[in-house]
Every structure is written in structure tokens, then in C-alpha cells.
MIDOVEX-468239 format. One record per residue (C-alpha): x, y, z; residue number from 1; residue in one letter. Coordinates in pm, 1 decimal, m for minus. Each point is the difference from the previous one (the first is absolute). Layout:
<pavexs>
+----------+----------+----------+-------+------+
|       px |       py |       pz | kekol | mivo |
+----------+----------+----------+-------+------+
|        X |        Y |        Z |   NUM |    A |
...
+----------+----------+----------+-------+------+
</pavexs>
This chain:
<pavexs>
+----------+----------+----------+-------+------+
|       px |       py |       pz | kekol | mivo |
+----------+----------+----------+-------+------+
|  22406.6 |   3899.3 |  12113.6 |     1 |    M |
|   m159.3 |    237.5 |    277.3 |     2 |    D |
|   m355.7 |   m206.5 |    128.4 |     3 |    T |
|     15.5 |    244.0 |    292.5 |     4 |    S |
|   m235.0 |    211.0 |   m187.3 |     5 |    R |
|   m386.1 |   m118.3 |   m165.7 |     6 |    P |
|    111.3 |    104.4 |   m425.2 |     7 |    L |
|   m207.5 |    249.5 |   m151.9 |     8 |    K |
|   m270.2 |   m169.8 |   m225.2 |     9 |    T |
|   m207.5 |    225.6 |   m304.4 |    10 |    L |
|   m388.2 |     80.1 |    168.4 |    11 |    A |
|   m131.9 |     m0.4 |   m451.4 |    12 |    T |
|   m307.8 |    243.0 |     93.1 |    13 |    P |
|   m322.9 |   m173.6 |   m119.1 |    14 |    T |
|    m81.2 |    231.7 |   m316.4 |    15 |    I |
|   m314.2 |     43.1 |   m160.6 |    16 |    T |
|      0.9 |     93.4 |   m296.4 |    17 |    P |
|   m265.4 |    233.2 |   m188.4 |    18 |    R |
|    m82.3 |   m178.3 |   m229.7 |    19 |    Y |
|    m81.4 |   m395.2 |    m98.8 |    20 |    L |
|     13.6 |   m144.6 |   m384.0 |    21 |    S |
|   m348.7 |   m244.9 |     m6.6 |    22 |    L |
|    115.3 |   m300.5 |     55.6 |    23 |    Q |
|    173.6 |    112.0 |    305.2 |    24 |    D |
|   m285.4 |    218.6 |    130.5 |    25 |    A |
|   m262.9 |   m331.3 |    m58.3 |    26 |    S |
|    228.0 |   m172.5 |    159.8 |    27 |    W |
|      8.6 |    217.3 |    310.9 |    28 |    V |
|   m400.3 |     45.0 |     47.1 |    29 |    Y |
|    m65.8 |   m397.4 |   m127.4 |    30 |    G |
|   m221.1 |    106.6 |   m312.9 |    31 |    T |
|     71.5 |    m46.1 |   m366.4 |    32 |    S |
|    141.4 |    219.0 |   m225.6 |    33 |    R |
|   m286.1 |     53.3 |   m215.8 |    34 |    S |
|   m219.1 |     99.6 |    365.3 |    35 |    S |
|    272.5 |    291.4 |    m11.3 |    36 |    L |
|    m95.5 |    140.7 |   m240.1 |    37 |    Y |
|   m435.1 |    m17.0 |     69.7 |    38 |    R |
|      9.9 |    121.5 |    342.2 |    39 |    R |
|    180.5 |    349.8 |   m143.7 |    40 |    D |
|   m246.1 |     91.8 |   m221.7 |    41 |    K |
|     11.5 |    349.4 |     78.2 |    42 |    S |
|    359.7 |     61.6 |     34.9 |    43 |    G |
|    124.3 |    m57.6 |    356.2 |    44 |    H |
|    332.3 |   m220.8 |     19.1 |    45 |    F |
|     89.8 |    m92.4 |   m363.5 |    46 |    L |
|    315.9 |    220.0 |   m145.3 |    47 |    V |
|     79.3 |    m19.6 |   m379.0 |    48 |    R |
|    417.5 |     61.5 |     37.5 |    49 |    H |
|    133.0 |    m62.2 |   m406.1 |    50 |    G |
|   m153.1 |   m306.5 |   m142.1 |    51 |    A |
|    m13.7 |   m211.1 |    381.5 |    52 |    R |
|   m316.6 |     96.8 |    210.5 |    53 |    T |
|     76.4 |     12.3 |    391.6 |    54 |    R |
|   m202.9 |    m50.5 |    339.2 |    55 |    V |
|      1.0 |    358.6 |    252.9 |    56 |    D |
|     87.9 |   m148.6 |    282.4 |    57 |    V |
|   m161.5 |    232.8 |    251.0 |    58 |    Q |
|   m274.7 |     63.1 |   m226.1 |    59 |    L |
|    m58.9 |   m408.5 |     m8.7 |    60 |    A |
|      6.4 |    m27.1 |    352.6 |    61 |    D |
|   m172.0 |    210.5 |     77.7 |    62 |    A |
|   m341.9 |    m44.6 |   m254.0 |    63 |    Y |
|     60.0 |   m391.0 |    130.4 |    64 |    H |
|    m61.9 |    124.7 |    363.3 |    65 |    L |
|   m324.4 |    121.2 |    m78.3 |    66 |    K |
|   m118.5 |   m297.8 |   m100.8 |    67 |    L |
|   m223.4 |   m182.4 |    281.2 |    68 |    S |
|    197.0 |   m338.2 |     77.1 |    69 |    E |
|   m355.2 |   m226.7 |   m207.4 |    70 |    K |
|    130.2 |    254.7 |   m319.1 |    71 |    C |
|    319.9 |   m182.3 |     87.5 |    72 |    K |
|   m117.9 |   m349.3 |     18.7 |    73 |    E |
|   m174.5 |      9.6 |   m342.0 |    74 |    R |
|    324.5 |    178.6 |   m156.6 |    75 |    L |
|    249.7 |   m335.8 |     47.5 |    76 |    H |
+----------+----------+----------+-------+------+
</pavexs>
């Protein structure tokens, strides 16, 4: 084996999914699934995909960034 060249490594880019399941989103945002439903009263980031409810990551991130720090502390 030729050791004079470094081995090629496959760099897997980090891909942010467009939608998350409620369980995954509750883990990411540090909250429960029921509080995700309560926060989405006006249909901001929950999307129906057939029989499943998914969380739109871009809209949820934008909503989460708009919250004040004190509000984020109360939600966790």
C-alpha cells in the first residue's frame, strides 16, 4: 500500500432537513410535543403530511429566534 499520499476521506456535509417529526423537534427545541402544538396556534410551523404532523424547520427557527430570552427560559 502506498503511504506517501494521504487517504481520501469522504466528508459528509451536514444537511438540515426541511421538516422534522414532532419528537425530533421537541428534542431540538428543548420542549414537549404538546407545547409545540400550543405555540403553533395560528399555523406558523406545523404542517400535515398525510397522517403525520411535521415541523417546518425554517419557520420554527424563525419563530424561536423572535422569542425573548425570558420567554425561552419559561418554556424550558
